[in-house]
KEKE-3310 file (N, C-alpha, C; in steps of 0.2 Angstrom, whole numbers, plus 5000, padded with zeros to 4 digits):
npx = (5109:5110:5104:5103:5101:5088:5081:5067:5064:5056:5047:5040:5026:5016:5004:5004:4998:5001:5014:5014:5008:5017:5027:5020:5019:5033:5036:5028:5033:5047:5046:5040:5050:5061:5057:5056:5068:5069:5073:5076:5063:5055:5045:5033:5024:5011:5004:4989:4985:4988:4992:5006:5011:5008:5016:5029:5029:5028:5041:5049:5047:5052:5066:5068:5068:5079:5089:5088:5088:5085:5075:5059:5046:5034:5019:5008:4996:4986:4986:4988:4977:4966:4969:4974:4977:4985:4997:5000:5003:5016:5032:5041:5035:5030:5019:5003:4995:4980:4974:4968:4973:4987:4990:4989:4997:4999:5000:5013:5020:5031:5026:5014:5009:5000:4996:4988:4980:4967:4954:4937:4937:4927:4919:4924:4922:4928:4942:4958:4968:4986:5000:5016:5033:5040:5046:5059:5067:5064:5059:5048:5032:5019:5002:4989:4972:4961:4952:4949:4935:4920:4915:4913:4922:4924:4936:4943:4950:4953:4944:4940:4951:4953:4941:4926:4923:4931:4934:4948:4946:4946:4953:4963:4970:4976:4984:4993:5000:5005:5014:5023:5028:5034:5044:5053:5048:5045:5036:5020:5010:4994:4985:4976:4964:4953:4952:4945:4932:4932:4926:4912:4907:4909:4904:4894:4899:4911:4919:4933:4940:4936:4942:4956:4957:4955:4966:4977:4975:4976:4989:5000:5014:5017:5025:5023:5010:5003:4991:4986:4982:4967:4949:4942:4929:4925:4930:4928:4920:4927:4940:4943:4944:4955:4965:4966:4970:4979:4995:5003:4997:5002:5005:5001:4992:4986:4977:4963:4960:4960:4954:4951:4940:4923:4914:4922:4924:4911:4910:4920:4914:4916:4914:4914:4914:4923:4922:4920:4932:4941:4936:4937:4951:4953:4947:4953:4966:4963:4961:4973:4986:4999:4998:5002:4997:4995:4991:4982:4981:4974:4978:4972:4960:4947:4937:4942:4944:4955:4952:4946:4956:4964:4957:4960:4974:4974:4969:4979:4985:4973:4970:4981:4991:5005:5013:5012:5005:5005:4996:4996:4981:4976:4969:4959:4954:4937:4932:4921:4926:4935:4928:4924:4926:4943:4957:4971:4986:4998:4994:4989:5001:5008:5000:5001:5015:5014:5007:5015:5026:5021:5018:5031:5036:5027:5031:5045:5042:5037:5048:5056:5050:5053:5066:5075:5066:5060:5061:5056:5064:5063:5074:5079:5089:5107:5111:5100:5082:5065:5054:5040:5031:5033:5044:5060:5075:5091:5104:5118:5119:5112:5104:5096:5079:5079:5071:5075:5078:5078:5085:5081:5092:5095:5090:5091:5093:5078:5077:5079:5091:5097:5102:5107:5095:5098)
npy = (4947:4953:4969:4969:4955:4954:4961:4961:4953:4958:4952:4958:4957:4963:4976:4994:4996:4984:4986:4997:4991:4981:4989:4992:4980:4977:4986:4980:4967:4970:4976:4966:4956:4963:4965:4952:4947:4939:4927:4930:4936:4931:4938:4935:4944:4941:4941:4940:4943:4937:4920:4919:4928:4922:4910:4916:4920:4908:4903:4912:4910:4897:4900:4909:4901:4893:4902:4907:4897:4896:4905:4912:4909:4918:4919:4929:4941:4943:4931:4921:4924:4920:4907:4899:4886:4880:4887:4885:4871:4870:4865:4874:4885:4893:4900:4906:4921:4930:4944:4954:4950:4951:4964:4966:4969:4958:4947:4944:4941:4931:4920:4917:4905:4897:4889:4893:4908:4915:4924:4927:4938:4945:4948:4959:4975:4988:4999:5000:5014:5016:5022:5025:5027:5030:5026:5016:5023:5036:5046:5045:5040:5028:5029:5022:5024:5018:5002:4986:4981:4984:4980:4968:4963:4952:4945:4946:4942:4948:4955:4945:4943:4955:4959:4969:4986:4999:5014:5024:5036:5054:5062:5053:5050:5062:5063:5053:5057:5069:5065:5058:5068:5076:5067:5068:5064:5068:5066:5059:5045:5041:5027:5012:4999:5002:5017:5027:5024:5029:5035:5032:5024:5032:5044:5056:5054:5058:5062:5056:5067:5077:5073:5073:5087:5092:5086:5092:5105:5104:5099:5108:5107:5096:5092:5085:5076:5061:5050:5033:5019:5023:5022:5024:5029:5036:5048:5063:5079:5088:5082:5084:5098:5100:5094:5104:5115:5113:5113:5105:5092:5080:5079:5066:5052:5036:5025:5013:5004:4992:4987:4991:4989:4989:4977:4968:4975:4975:4961:4960:4966:4979:4996:5007:5014:5013:5025:5034:5033:5038:5051:5055:5056:5067:5077:5079:5082:5094:5102:5101:5103:5097:5084:5067:5050:5034:5017:5002:4987:4972:4959:4947:4943:4932:4927:4937:4944:4946:4958:4965:4965:4974:4986:4989:4991:5002:5011:5016:5026:5034:5038:5044:5037:5035:5027:5010:4996:4980:4966:4949:4940:4931:4916:4915:4904:4902:4914:4922:4924:4914:4904:4906:4905:4902:4912:4906:4902:4906:4915:4925:4929:4934:4945:4953:4956:4964:4975:4980:4983:4994:5002:5005:5012:5023:5029:5032:5042:5052:5054:5060:5072:5079:5084:5098:5103:5110:5103:5097:5088:5075:5069:5052:5043:5045:5054:5050:5052:5056:5065:5077:5071:5057:5052:5044:5052:5056:5064:5074:5079:5083:5078:5064:5066:5079:5091:5095:5108:5106:5105:5096:5086:5076:5060:5044:5026:5020:5031:5049:5062:5075:5092:5104:5117:5134)
npz = (5137:5121:5114:5101:5098:5103:5095:5084:5069:5055:5041:5027:5016:5002:5004:5007:5019:5026:5028:5037:5048:5051:5057:5069:5075:5076:5086:5097:5098:5101:5113:5121:5120:5126:5139:5144:5142:5131:5117:5099:5088:5074:5062:5050:5039:5029:5013:5003:4990:4978:4971:4969:4979:4990:4988:4989:5002:5009:5005:5011:5024:5026:5023:5034:5045:5042:5043:5055:5067:5080:5083:5087:5076:5069:5060:5051:5044:5029:5021:5031:5040:5032:5029:5041:5045:5035:5036:5050:5049:5044:5048:5051:5058:5073:5078:5073:5069:5068:5058:5066:5079:5077:5080:5094:5109:5118:5111:5108:5119:5128:5135:5128:5119:5111:5096:5085:5083:5078:5075:5070:5058:5052:5062:5069:5073:5076:5076:5082:5087:5084:5090:5083:5084:5073:5056:5050:5041:5043:5036:5027:5031:5034:5038:5046:5041:5039:5038:5031:5020:5012:4999:4986:4975:4962:4960:4971:4987:4998:5007:5015:5023:5029:5034:5037:5032:5042:5052:5057:5070:5067:5076:5082:5070:5068:5080:5078:5066:5070:5080:5073:5065:5074:5077:5066:5054:5037:5027:5025:5022:5019:5023:5019:5017:5009:5006:5002:5007:5019:5035:5035:5045:5056:5069:5062:5049:5042:5027:5017:5011:5020:5031:5028:5025:5038:5045:5039:5043:5057:5058:5055:5054:5046:5031:5019:5011:5006:4997:4998:4987:4979:4976:4961:4959:4970:4975:4984:4985:4993:4993:4980:4980:4988:4981:4971:4978:4989:4992:5000:4998:4989:4971:4965:4962:4965:4957:4959:4946:4938:4925:4908:4901:4899:4900:4906:4918:4924:4926:4935:4945:4948:4952:4943:4927:4911:4904:4915:4922:4914:4913:4926:4928:4918:4924:4937:4932:4926:4937:4944:4935:4935:4940:4942:4938:4945:4943:4947:4937:4930:4921:4909:4916:4919:4905:4897:4882:4867:4862:4872:4881:4874:4876:4889:4888:4880:4889:4896:4889:4887:4900:4904:4911:4922:4932:4933:4941:4939:4938:4933:4931:4945:4951:4965:4977:4982:4977:4966:4953:4951:4947:4935:4916:4912:4907:4898:4907:4902:4893:4901:4907:4896:4892:4904:4903:4892:4896:4906:4898:4891:4901:4906:4895:4896:4908:4905:4895:4904:4912:4903:4901:4912:4912:4915:4922:4938:4955:4971:4981:4992:5003:5005:5008:5008:4994:4987:4983:4982:4971:4971:4963:4965:4958:4957:4962:4959:4968:4972:4985:5001:5016:5024:5026:5023:5012:4997:4985:4968:4951:4938:4928:4919:4912:4919:4919:4925:4934:4939:4937:4947:4951:4964:4965:4959)
capx = (5108:5111:5098:5103:5098:5081:5077:5063:5065:5050:5047:5033:5024:5010:5002:5007:4995:5005:5021:5012:5006:5024:5030:5016:5021:5040:5036:5025:5038:5053:5044:5039:5057:5065:5054:5057:5075:5068:5077:5074:5057:5054:5037:5032:5018:5009:4999:4985:4982:4990:4996:5013:5013:5008:5022:5035:5028:5031:5048:5052:5046:5057:5072:5069:5070:5086:5094:5087:5086:5083:5071:5052:5044:5027:5016:5002:4994:4980:4986:4987:4970:4962:4970:4978:4979:4990:5003:5002:5006:5023:5036:5045:5031:5029:5013:5000:4991:4976:4975:4966:4977:4994:4991:4989:5004:5000:5001:5020:5022:5035:5021:5009:5012:4995:4999:4984:4976:4964:4947:4932:4938:4920:4915:4928:4918:4931:4949:4962:4974:4992:5005:5022:5038:5042:5049:5066:5070:5063:5058:5041:5029:5012:4998:4983:4966:4955:4954:4943:4932:4913:4914:4915:4925:4923:4942:4947:4949:4956:4939:4940:4957:4953:4935:4922:4926:4930:4939:4951:4943:4951:4958:4968:4974:4980:4989:4998:5004:5009:5019:5028:5032:5039:5050:5057:5045:5044:5030:5015:5005:4988:4984:4970:4962:4948:4952:4939:4926:4933:4922:4905:4905:4910:4899:4894:4901:4916:4922:4940:4942:4935:4947:4962:4957:4956:4972:4982:4974:4978:4996:5003:5021:5018:5027:5020:5005:5001:4986:4988:4977:4960:4944:4941:4922:4923:4933:4923:4922:4933:4946:4945:4946:4962:4970:4967:4972:4983:5002:5006:4995:5007:5002:5002:4986:4986:4970:4962:4956:4959:4953:4949:4935:4917:4911:4926:4923:4905:4911:4924:4909:4919:4908:4915:4915:4929:4921:4920:4939:4944:4933:4940:4958:4953:4944:4959:4971:4961:4962:4980:4989:5005:4997:5003:4993:4997:4985:4982:4978:4974:4979:4970:4954:4942:4933:4945:4946:4961:4949:4945:4963:4966:4954:4964:4980:4972:4967:4985:4985:4967:4970:4988:4994:5012:5015:5008:5006:5001:4995:4992:4975:4977:4962:4959:4949:4932:4930:4917:4930:4939:4923:4923:4931:4949:4962:4977:4991:5003:4992:4989:5008:5010:4997:5004:5021:5013:5005:5021:5030:5017:5019:5038:5036:5024:5036:5050:5040:5036:5054:5059:5047:5055:5072:5075:5061:5062:5058:5058:5066:5063:5080:5077:5095:5112:5111:5094:5076:5059:5051:5033:5028:5036:5049:5066:5079:5098:5107:5125:5119:5106:5104:5090:5074:5079:5068:5080:5076:5083:5084:5082:5097:5095:5086:5095:5089:5074:5077:5081:5097:5097:5107:5103:5093:5101)
capy = (4946:4960:4972:4967:4948:4954:4965:4957:4953:4958:4951:4961:4956:4966:4983:4999:4995:4979:4990:5001:4986:4978:4994:4991:4973:4978:4989:4976:4962:4973:4977:4959:4953:4966:4964:4945:4945:4933:4927:4934:4934:4933:4939:4935:4947:4939:4944:4935:4945:4932:4914:4921:4932:4916:4906:4919:4920:4901:4902:4916:4906:4892:4903:4912:4896:4891:4908:4909:4891:4896:4911:4911:4912:4920:4921:4933:4944:4941:4924:4918:4925:4916:4899:4898:4879:4878:4889:4881:4864:4871:4864:4880:4890:4892:4903:4910:4926:4934:4951:4958:4948:4953:4971:4966:4968:4952:4942:4943:4939:4924:4914:4916:4899:4894:4889:4897:4913:4918:4925:4929:4945:4949:4951:4965:4981:4994:4999:5004:5018:5013:5027:5022:5032:5032:5021:5015:5028:5042:5052:5044:5035:5026:5030:5018:5028:5014:4995:4982:4983:4982:4979:4961:4962:4945:4942:4948:4938:4952:4957:4939:4943:4961:4961:4975:4993:5003:5019:5027:5043:5059:5064:5048:5051:5068:5062:5049:5061:5074:5061:5056:5074:5078:5063:5070:5062:5074:5064:5054:5042:5039:5020:5007:4994:5005:5023:5032:5023:5032:5039:5030:5021:5036:5049:5062:5051:5062:5059:5056:5074:5081:5071:5076:5094:5094:5084:5097:5111:5102:5097:5112:5106:5091:5095:5082:5071:5057:5045:5027:5017:5025:5020:5029:5032:5038:5054:5067:5086:5091:5080:5088:5105:5100:5093:5110:5121:5112:5111:5099:5086:5079:5078:5059:5048:5029:5023:5006:5004:4985:4985:4997:4986:4989:4971:4965:4979:4972:4954:4960:4969:4986:5001:5012:5012:5016:5032:5037:5033:5044:5058:5057:5059:5073:5082:5080:5085:5101:5105:5100:5101:5093:5078:5060:5045:5027:5012:4994:4984:4965:4956:4940:4941:4927:4929:4943:4942:4951:4965:4967:4967:4980:4992:4990:4994:5009:5015:5019:5032:5038:5041:5047:5034:5035:5022:5005:4990:4976:4959:4944:4937:4925:4914:4915:4899:4905:4920:4920:4924:4908:4899:4909:4902:4905:4913:4902:4906:4909:4921:4930:4932:4938:4951:4957:4959:4969:4981:4982:4987:5000:5006:5007:5017:5029:5032:5035:5048:5056:5056:5065:5079:5082:5087:5105:5106:5111:5099:5097:5081:5072:5064:5046:5041:5049:5054:5048:5054:5056:5072:5078:5066:5051:5049:5043:5057:5055:5070:5073:5083:5083:5073:5061:5070:5086:5092:5099:5111:5103:5105:5089:5087:5070:5053:5038:5020:5020:5037:5055:5065:5082:5096:5109:5123:5140)
capz = (5130:5118:5111:5094:5098:5105:5090:5080:5062:5051:5034:5025:5009:5001:5003:5012:5026:5029:5030:5043:5053:5053:5062:5075:5077:5078:5093:5102:5099:5104:5120:5124:5120:5131:5146:5146:5140:5126:5111:5093:5085:5066:5060:5042:5038:5023:5008:4999:4984:4972:4973:4969:4985:4995:4987:4991:5009:5012:5004:5016:5031:5027:5024:5040:5050:5041:5045:5063:5069:5087:5084:5087:5070:5069:5054:5051:5038:5026:5020:5038:5042:5027:5029:5046:5046:5031:5039:5056:5047:5042:5054:5053:5061:5080:5080:5068:5072:5063:5057:5072:5084:5077:5083:5101:5112:5122:5106:5107:5126:5128:5137:5123:5115:5107:5090:5081:5087:5073:5076:5065:5056:5050:5069:5071:5072:5078:5074:5087:5084:5086:5089:5082:5084:5066:5052:5050:5036:5047:5031:5025:5035:5032:5044:5044:5043:5038:5038:5029:5014:5011:4992:4985:4969:4961:4960:4977:4993:5004:5012:5020:5027:5032:5037:5035:5033:5048:5051:5063:5071:5065:5082:5082:5064:5069:5085:5075:5062:5074:5084:5068:5063:5080:5077:5061:5048:5033:5023:5028:5017:5022:5020:5021:5012:5004:5010:5000:5011:5026:5039:5035:5051:5062:5070:5057:5043:5038:5021:5016:5010:5026:5036:5025:5026:5045:5047:5036:5047:5063:5058:5050:5053:5041:5025:5013:5012:5000:4998:4995:4982:4980:4972:4956:4959:4977:4977:4986:4983:4997:4990:4973:4981:4991:4975:4967:4982:4994:4989:5004:4996:4983:4964:4963:4964:4963:4956:4958:4940:4936:4918:4904:4897:4902:4901:4911:4924:4926:4928:4941:4950:4950:4952:4938:4920:4908:4903:4922:4924:4910:4915:4933:4926:4915:4929:4942:4929:4925:4944:4946:4929:4935:4943:4939:4940:4945:4943:4947:4932:4930:4914:4909:4920:4916:4899:4894:4875:4865:4861:4879:4884:4870:4879:4895:4886:4877:4895:4899:4885:4888:4906:4905:4917:4923:4936:4933:4946:4934:4940:4929:4935:4950:4954:4973:4979:4986:4974:4960:4947:4951:4944:4928:4911:4914:4902:4899:4911:4897:4890:4906:4908:4890:4893:4909:4901:4887:4900:4909:4893:4890:4907:4906:4890:4898:4913:4901:4892:4909:4914:4898:4902:4918:4911:4915:4927:4945:4959:4978:4982:4999:5003:5009:5010:5005:4987:4983:4986:4978:4970:4972:4958:4967:4954:4961:4959:4962:4969:4975:4991:5004:5021:5024:5029:5020:5006:4993:4979:4963:4944:4934:4922:4914:4914:4920:4920:4931:4939:4937:4941:4947:4954:4968:4961:4961)
cpx = (5107:5104:5097:5100:5091:5077:5073:5064:5058:5051:5040:5032:5017:5010:5006:5004:4999:5011:5019:5011:5013:5027:5027:5019:5028:5040:5034:5030:5044:5051:5044:5046:5061:5063:5056:5064:5074:5073:5074:5067:5057:5047:5037:5025:5015:5004:4995:4982:4983:4993:5003:5015:5013:5014:5028:5035:5031:5038:5052:5052:5051:5064:5073:5071:5077:5091:5094:5084:5083:5077:5064:5049:5036:5024:5009:5000:4988:4980:4985:4980:4965:4963:4975:4981:4985:4997:5005:5005:5013:5027:5040:5042:5029:5022:5010:4995:4986:4977:4973:4971:4984:4995:4990:4995:5005:5001:5009:5024:5026:5030:5015:5011:5006:4997:4995:4979:4973:4957:4943:4933:4932:4917:4918:4924:4922:4938:4953:4967:4980:4997:5012:5027:5040:5045:5056:5070:5069:5061:5051:5038:5022:5008:4991:4977:4960:4957:4948:4940:4925:4911:4916:4916:4926:4930:4946:4945:4951:4950:4938:4946:4957:4947:4931:4925:4925:4936:4942:4948:4949:4956:4964:4973:4979:4985:4994:5003:5008:5015:5025:5032:5036:5045:5054:5054:5043:5037:5026:5011:5000:4986:4978:4969:4957:4947:4947:4933:4927:4927:4914:4903:4907:4905:4899:4896:4905:4918:4930:4943:4941:4940:4954:4962:4958:4963:4977:4981:4977:4986:5000:5011:5022:5020:5024:5015:5003:4995:4988:4982:4970:4955:4942:4934:4920:4926:4927:4925:4927:4939:4948:4947:4953:4967:4971:4971:4978:4990:5005:5003:4998:5003:5003:4996:4987:4979:4969:4957:4955:4958:4950:4943:4928:4914:4915:4925:4917:4906:4916:4920:4913:4913:4909:4915:4921:4928:4922:4928:4942:4942:4936:4947:4958:4951:4950:4964:4970:4962:4969:4984:4995:5004:4999:4999:4996:4991:4987:4978:4979:4974:4976:4964:4950:4938:4936:4947:4952:4958:4948:4951:4966:4963:4958:4971:4979:4971:4973:4986:4979:4967:4976:4991:5002:5015:5010:5010:5001:5001:4993:4987:4977:4971:4963:4953:4944:4929:4926:4921:4934:4934:4921:4927:4937:4953:4968:4982:4996:5001:4991:4996:5010:5007:4999:5011:5019:5011:5011:5026:5027:5018:5026:5039:5033:5028:5042:5048:5039:5043:5057:5056:5049:5062:5072:5070:5064:5058:5060:5058:5067:5069:5079:5084:5101:5112:5105:5087:5070:5056:5044:5029:5030:5041:5056:5071:5086:5101:5114:5125:5112:5106:5097:5085:5073:5075:5072:5077:5081:5081:5086:5086:5097:5091:5091:5091:5085:5074:5079:5087:5096:5102:5103:5102:5096:5096)
cpy = (4953:4962:4970:4960:4949:4958:4960:4958:4952:4957:4953:4960:4961:4973:4987:4998:4989:4982:4994:4996:4982:4983:4993:4985:4973:4981:4984:4970:4964:4974:4971:4956:4956:4965:4957:4943:4938:4933:4931:4931:4936:4933:4939:4938:4946:4943:4939:4937:4940:4926:4915:4924:4926:4912:4909:4919:4913:4900:4906:4913:4901:4895:4906:4907:4893:4896:4909:4903:4891:4902:4908:4914:4912:4922:4924:4936:4941:4933:4919:4918:4920:4909:4898:4891:4877:4881:4886:4874:4865:4870:4870:4885:4888:4895:4907:4914:4929:4941:4956:4956:4950:4960:4972:4965:4961:4946:4940:4941:4932:4918:4913:4911:4896:4895:4893:4901:4917:4918:4927:4936:4949:4951:4957:4971:4988:4993:5003:5008:5016:5019:5023:5028:5034:5026:5021:5021:5035:5048:5051:5039:5034:5026:5027:5023:5024:5006:4991:4985:4980:4980:4971:4960:4955:4942:4943:4944:4942:4954:4951:4939:4949:4963:4967:4981:4996:5008:5022:5034:5048:5061:5059:5048:5057:5067:5058:5053:5066:5071:5060:5062:5076:5073:5063:5067:5068:5072:5058:5051:5039:5032:5017:5003:4997:5012:5028:5030:5026:5036:5037:5027:5025:5041:5055:5060:5056:5059:5059:5063:5078:5079:5074:5084:5096:5092:5089:5103:5110:5100:5101:5111:5100:5094:5092:5077:5067:5052:5039:5025:5020:5023:5025:5032:5035:5044:5059:5074:5089:5089:5083:5095:5105:5099:5100:5115:5120:5109:5106:5093:5085:5077:5071:5055:5041:5027:5015:5005:4997:4983:4992:4995:4986:4982:4967:4969:4976:4965:4954:4963:4976:4991:5007:5010:5015:5023:5036:5038:5038:5051:5060:5060:5066:5079:5084:5084:5093:5105:5106:5098:5097:5086:5072:5055:5038:5023:5005:4992:4976:4963:4949:4938:4936:4930:4934:4941:4947:4958:4968:4970:4973:4986:4994:4993:5001:5014:5019:5026:5037:5042:5045:5044:5034:5029:5016:4999:4985:4969:4954:4941:4931:4922:4912:4910:4903:4911:4918:4920:4917:4902:4901:4905:4906:4907:4909:4906:4909:4915:4927:4933:4936:4945:4956:4960:4965:4976:4984:4986:4994:5005:5009:5013:5024:5033:5035:5042:5054:5059:5061:5072:5083:5085:5094:5108:5106:5106:5100:5090:5079:5067:5058:5043:5045:5048:5052:5050:5053:5063:5071:5072:5058:5048:5049:5048:5056:5062:5069:5077:5081:5077:5070:5065:5077:5086:5098:5102:5109:5105:5099:5090:5082:5064:5048:5032:5020:5026:5043:5057:5072:5086:5101:5115:5129:5144)
cpz = (5127:5115:5104:5093:5099:5099:5085:5073:5058:5044:5031:5018:5008:5001:5008:5019:5030:5032:5037:5049:5055:5058:5069:5079:5080:5085:5098:5103:5102:5111:5124:5125:5126:5138:5148:5145:5135:5120:5105:5091:5078:5065:5053:5041:5030:5019:5004:4993:4978:4975:4973:4976:4991:4995:4990:4999:5012:5011:5009:5023:5032:5027:5031:5045:5049:5044:5052:5066:5076:5088:5084:5080:5070:5062:5054:5045:5035:5024:5026:5040:5038:5028:5034:5047:5041:5034:5046:5055:5045:5048:5056:5057:5068:5081:5074:5071:5066:5063:5062:5078:5084:5079:5090:5104:5115:5117:5106:5114:5125:5130:5133:5118:5111:5100:5085:5085:5081:5074:5070:5063:5054:5057:5071:5069:5073:5076:5079:5084:5087:5085:5089:5082:5078:5062:5052:5046:5039:5042:5029:5029:5033:5039:5042:5046:5042:5037:5035:5022:5013:5004:4991:4977:4968:4961:4967:4983:4999:5009:5018:5024:5031:5036:5034:5036:5039:5048:5058:5064:5069:5070:5083:5076:5065:5074:5082:5070:5065:5078:5079:5065:5068:5080:5071:5054:5043:5029:5025:5022:5021:5019:5023:5016:5006:5007:5008:5003:5018:5028:5039:5041:5057:5063:5065:5050:5039:5032:5021:5015:5016:5031:5034:5027:5034:5048:5045:5041:5054:5064:5054:5049:5048:5034:5019:5015:5006:5002:4995:4990:4983:4974:4967:4956:4965:4979:4978:4984:4987:4995:4984:4975:4984:4986:4972:4971:4987:4992:4994:5002:4989:4977:4961:4966:4961:4963:4955:4952:4938:4929:4915:4899:4901:4904:4907:4918:4928:4929:4934:4947:4953:4949:4947:4931:4917:4907:4910:4924:4920:4912:4922:4932:4923:4920:4934:4938:4927:4932:4946:4940:4929:4938:4939:4942:4940:4944:4944:4941:4932:4923:4914:4914:4916:4911:4895:4887:4873:4864:4867:4882:4880:4873:4885:4893:4883:4883:4897:4895:4887:4895:4908:4911:4917:4926:4936:4938:4942:4938:4935:4934:4939:4953:4961:4974:4984:4983:4968:4954:4946:4947:4937:4923:4912:4907:4903:4903:4907:4894:4895:4907:4902:4890:4898:4907:4896:4891:4903:4904:4891:4895:4908:4901:4892:4904:4910:4898:4898:4911:4909:4899:4908:4918:4910:4920:4934:4949:4966:4980:4990:4999:5008:5012:5006:4997:4983:4987:4981:4977:4972:4969:4960:4963:4958:4958:4963:4962:4973:4982:4994:5010:5021:5028:5027:5014:5002:4986:4973:4956:4941:4928:4917:4917:4914:4920:4926:4936:4935:4940:4941:4951:4959:4964:4963:4965)
residu = (MET:SER:ALA:ARG:THR:ASN:GLU:PRO:ASN:ILE:ILE:THR:PHE:GLY:CYS:ARG:LEU:ASN:ALA:TRP:GLU:SER:GLU:VAL:MET:ARG:ASP:HIS:ALA:ARG:ALA:ALA:ASN:ALA:SER:ALA:ASP:ALA:GLY:GLN:THR:VAL:ILE:VAL:ASN:THR:CYS:ALA:VAL:THR:ALA:GLU:ALA:GLU:ARG:GLN:ALA:ARG:GLN:ALA:ILE:ARG:ARG:ALA:ARG:ARG:ASP:HIS:PRO:LYS:ALA:ARG:VAL:ILE:VAL:THR:GLY:CYS:ALA:ALA:GLN:ILE:ASP:PRO:ALA:THR:TYR:ALA:ALA:MET:PRO:GLU:VAL:ASP:ARG:VAL:LEU:GLY:ASN:ALA:GLU:LYS:LEU:ARG:PRO:GLU:SER:TYR:ALA:PRO:GLU:ALA:THR:GLU:ARG:ILE:VAL:VAL:ASP:ASP:ILE:MET:ALA:VAL:ARG:GLU:ILE:ALA:GLY:HIS:LEU:ILE:GLU:GLY:PHE:ALA:GLU:ARG:THR:ARG:ALA:PHE:VAL:GLN:VAL:GLN:GLN:GLY:CYS:ASP:HIS:ARG:CYS:THR:PHE:CYS:ILE:ILE:PRO:PHE:GLY:ARG:GLY:ASN:SER:ARG:SER:VAL:PRO:ILE:GLY:GLU:VAL:VAL:ALA:GLN:VAL:ARG:ALA:LEU:VAL:GLU:GLY:GLY:THR:ALA:GLU:VAL:VAL:LEU:SER:GLY:VAL:ASP:ILE:THR:SER:TYR:GLY:ARG:ASP:LEU:PRO:GLY:ALA:PRO:SER:LEU:GLY:GLN:MET:VAL:ARG:ARG:LEU:LEU:ALA:LEU:ALA:PRO:GLU:LEU:LYS:ARG:LEU:ARG:LEU:SER:SER:ILE:ASP:ALA:ILE:GLU:LEU:ASP:ARG:ASP:LEU:PHE:ARG:LEU:LEU:ALA:GLU:GLU:PRO:ARG:LEU:MET:PRO:HIS:LEU:HIS:LEU:SER:LEU:GLN:SER:GLY:ASP:ASP:MET:ILE:LEU:LYS:ARG:MET:LYS:ARG:ARG:HIS:SER:ARG:THR:GLU:ALA:VAL:ALA:LEU:CYS:GLU:GLU:VAL:ARG:ARG:LEU:ARG:PRO:ASP:ILE:VAL:PHE:GLY:ALA:ASP:LEU:ILE:ALA:GLY:PHE:PRO:THR:GLU:THR:ARG:ALA:MET:PHE:ALA:ASN:THR:ALA:LYS:LEU:ILE:GLU:ASP:CYS:GLY:LEU:THR:TYR:LEU:HIS:VAL:PHE:PRO:TYR:SER:ALA:ARG:PRO:GLY:THR:PRO:ALA:ALA:ARG:MET:PRO:GLN:VAL:PRO:GLY:SER:GLU:ARG:LYS:ALA:ARG:ALA:LYS:GLY:LEU:ARG:ASP:LEU:GLY:ALA:ALA:ALA:LEU:GLY:ARG:PHE:PHE:GLU:THR:GLN:VAL:GLY:ALA:HIS:ALA:ARG:VAL:LEU:ILE:GLU:LYS:PRO:GLY:GLN:GLY:ARG:CYS:GLU:HIS:PHE:ALA:PRO:VAL:VAL:LEU:ASP:HIS:GLY:ALA:PRO:GLY:GLU:ILE:VAL:ALA:ALA:ARG:ILE:THR:GLU:VAL:GLU:PRO:GLY:GLN:LEU:ARG:GLY:VAL:ARG:ALA:ALA)
# end
């Protein structure tokens, strides 16, 4: 049987952490299939953030069975962890794995046939380090540094899919990054569910900033480092100093803001105020003038009035946000927000569109400021890469993995165009 037949097919939904975990699963499934000369495995790594994410996952499961009628179809991820019986009841599914079980090599052995293997995620207290050779693109890779969440935002079901917060020891993070760099990875993204809570469960309780400082010192060959979504209220002083002083830490932060209205933030059980969010952006921009911000925003949270929504829309300008990730509010069964008075679905969608339109305009303005500027572009595939600010840049030169000095010449739809700098 050919290696191509044995190669697992991974379908990933959701966050960067899921993307990283999919690579771990790929390695485990590949090894299990090769050792047993087994047939193809299809793994669907689900997300539970919204009802739409779950709908898309179910659609992908049915399509996977149609496209691979003889494959073993395994479903895992947050949606499977939270509601395993629903996915096990689908006739297309052979096996359902929880979020802890999906990272264990034995879960993919051909003789492992139990239909549902999902334990209590809240009972998990540790997190194992997993060394992977690198991602398919070999230029940018995600590294898990933290898992789970101790907070209970009223709209969020994810803690019940991921468990309590737990951190990867610094030594294991460094080993993972160094292995990736040796394999040719130029840029690493540190990922987790709530990475600004990093270290509280480790001896000495190192902060995220302390871990990043040690990582950069112990992996000097790493060219670029990014952080995944961070909590706006939890940046530590070490991280502020690194943003000001460390050129390898990219000038791009993605903030978990969710709303720009104080009453809605309280009802969401968020831990920052609108004033604190704006002050954070002003402080970071003072330290790193060229920084760009992304943000998660929810439109149409229960009880949100038009005036409250207007406060969120105004936050885009007040914080100087460039990249928006907008969700229309999606009621998750079992969360407090699902029991609050709901905004009509059509209004949620309309408000989400309004935020996306404002985000597109903000991104367009940022792109215009880059014309004539110099950038260092990490080439991801022939003719295309991303600059320090994560903007996509089209170039006529450069090989994947190379960082090219470029001058931005024009704005194209959804991207920038550049030429090699003199």
